[in-house]
Structure formats: C-alpha cells, structure tokens
C-alpha positions in Angstrom: 13.1 21.3 9.3 12.3 18.3 11.4 9.2 16.4 10.6 7.2 15.6 13.7 3.8 13.7 13.8 0.6 15.5 15.0 -2.9 14.3 15.6 -3.8 14.6 11.9 -0.7 12.9 10.7 -0.9 10.0 8.2 2.0 7.6 8.5 3.8 6.0 5.6 6.2 3.1 5.7 8.3 3.9 2.7 9.9 0.9 1.0 13.3 1.5 -0.8 11.7 0.5 -4.1 9.2 3.3 -3.9 11.7 6.0 -2.9 14.1 4.9 -5.7 11.4 4.9 -8.3 10.3 8.3 -7.0 13.8 9.6 -7.5 14.1 8.0 -10.9 10.9 9.6 -12.0 11.8 13.1 -10.6 15.6 13.1 -10.9 15.8 16.7 -10.0 17.0 17.5 -6.5 14.7 20.5 -6.4 11.7 18.4 -7.5 12.4 15.6 -5.0 13.0 18.0 -2.1 10.0 20.2 -2.9 7.6 17.2 -3.2 8.7 15.4 -0.1 8.8 18.5 2.1 5.4 19.7 0.9 4.0 16.3 1.8 5.6 16.4 5.2 4.1 19.9 5.8 0.7 18.5 4.7 0.7 15.9 7.5 2.6 13.0 6.0 5.1 11.3 8.3 7.6 9.0 6.5 9.2 6.0 8.2 11.7 3.9 6.4 13.1 0.6 7.6 16.7 0.9 8.5 17.7 -1.8 6.1 16.0 0.1 3.3 18.4 3.0 3.9 21.3 0.7 2.6 19.1 -0.5 -0.3 18.5 3.1 -1.4 22.3 3.9 -1.4 23.0 0.6 -3.2 20.5 1.4 -5.9 22.0 4.8 -6.5 25.4 3.2 -6.7 24.1 0.6 -9.2 22.7 3.4 -11.3 26.1 5.1 -11.4 28.7 2.3 -11.4 27.0 -0.7 -13.0 24.2 0.7 -15.3 25.8 4.1 -16.1 22.3 5.6 -16.0 23.5 8.6 -14.1 26.8 10.6 -14.0 29.0 11.2 -11.0 27.4 14.6 -10.3 23.9 13.1 -10.2 25.1 10.2 -8.1 26.6 12.5 -5.5 23.5 14.8 -5.6 21.1 11.9 -5.0 23.3 10.5 -2.1 23.6 13.9 -0.5 19.9 14.6 -0.8 19.0 11.3 0.7 21.4 11.9 3.6 19.8 15.2 4.2 16.3 13.6 4.3 17.3 11.0 6.9 19.9 13.0 8.9 18.5 13.7 12.4 15.2 12.3 11.1 14.6 15.6 9.2 12.0 14.3 6.8 12.3 10.5 6.7 12.5 8.7 10.0 14.8 5.7 9.9 12.8 2.9 11.7 15.1 0.5 13.6 14.5 -3.2 13.6 13.6 -4.7 16.9 12.5 -8.0 18.4 8.7 -7.2 18.0 9.2 -7.0 14.3 10.8 -10.5 14.3 8.0 -11.8 16.4 5.4 -10.3 14.0 6.9 -12.4 11.2 4.9 -15.4 12.5 1.7 -13.6 11.4 3.1 -13.2 7.9 4.6 -16.6 7.1 1.3 -18.6 6.8 -0.2 -16.0 4.4 3.0 -15.7 2.3 3.5 -19.4 2.0 -0.2 -20.3 1.2 -1.0 -17.4 -1.2 -0.5 -18.5 -4.8 1.9 -16.5 -6.9 -0.1 -15.1 -9.8 2.7 -14.1 -12.1 6.1 -15.7 -12.3 7.7 -12.3 -11.8 6.1 -11.9 -8.4 8.1 -14.6 -6.7 8.3 -15.0 -3.0 8.9 -12.3 -0.5 12.4 -11.7 0.7 13.2 -11.7 4.4 13.5 -7.9 4.2 10.0 -7.7 2.6 8.6 -9.8 5.4 10.3 -7.6 8.0 8.9 -4.5 6.2 5.4 -5.9 6.6 6.2 -6.8 10.2 7.2 -3.2 10.9 3.9 -2.0 9.5 2.0 -4.4 11.8 3.9 -2.9 14.7 3.2 0.6 13.6 -0.5 -0.2 13.4 -0.4 -0.9 17.1 1.3 2.4 17.8 -0.5 4.7 15.4 -3.9 3.0 14.9 -4.9 0.7 11.9 -6.2 3.5 9.8 -3.1 5.7 10.0 -0.3 3.5 8.5 0.1 2.8 4.8 2.9 0.9 3.1 4.2 2.7 0.0 6.0 0.3 -2.3 6.5 -0.8 -5.9 6.6 -4.5 -4.9 3.3 -6.0 -5.9 3.8 -9.2 -3.8 4.6 -7.1 -0.7 1.5 -5.0 -1.3 -0.7 -8.1 -1.9 0.4 -9.9 1.3 0.1 -6.6 3.3 -3.5 -6.2 2.2 -4.3 -9.7 3.3 -3.1 -8.6 6.8 -5.4 -5.6 6.7 -2.6 -3.1 6.2 -3.3 -0.2 3.9 -1.1 -0.1 0.9 -0.4 2.4 -1.9 1.5 1.3 -4.9 4.1 3.7 -6.3 4.5 3.1 -10.0 
C-alpha cells in the first residue's frame, strides 16, 4: 500500500522522538502497523526528515544493545517494521534535506536564540531540530499553512515552531 496525498490530506512532519515514543508505547508490531495504516487511510500523510530515519534506527539499537529494554526478536521486529513503513515511501515519506531548508534556518535562529529557556531540561535546539522546523516551513509553502503539523515529543522544538506559526502536536 503506498500512501499518496489527496485534496483532503493533512500532512504531518514526524520527528524521530514521536515515532520512537509511539513504538515504545505500543510495542506490538500489529498495533503499530494497524494504527499508522488506519491514519494513512483516513487522510494523514507522514513525512519524516531523512536524518530522523537514522535516529529511529539508533534509538532501537540503544534500546536493545545499551539499555537492554528489548530483546533481539523485538529489536529485529521494530527495525523490519520501520523499514517496511519507509520502503518505497509506503506509509512514511522520507523527506530529503535540500538547500531551501538550510536557507530557512535564518528564519529560526533569531527566535531560537532570543526565546528564554523555561526549564533547564529544555536546552537549546540541536541543528537537526532547527532543520526539522526549516523543513516544516518549506512544507507550509508547498501544502498550505493549515495543512502541515509537526508531531514531536521535544517541547522546545514545538515551542519555537509555534512562534513561527507552524501547527504542532505533542506526542507524549
């Protein structure tokens, strides 16, 4: 099944933190697949920055090798499931980084570096976080402002995105 946008599609830019938290909460291949495919059938189109693809695989590896939170069977199952979701853009469309994203960073820097950090844990945005927001800005131009939402667990990323008039949805 290949997920293709339509006139009524709502676009999500999926951060690796949200996808990994989703997998951590569900943990069953059937639950994860069922939920994501149903959402795609209901008019949700998922983009994921290409660098987040590596972050997802790295998180699964950390859960298995370093934290021992999952066994080898679960590790392989999660990796294979994620591969199937991104393979040929089946459900999640890997969004490649390009020069316009780098240029969009100039719109983010002033807001990031002048917005106070409320809690010590929030910290500053990473370069990848800034590029994720820059990708959302570019997608707004392509899909229309009302059609793109960043889905993330990163409160600072969501805070700065809102200041740039990007719709956000926390995934907890």
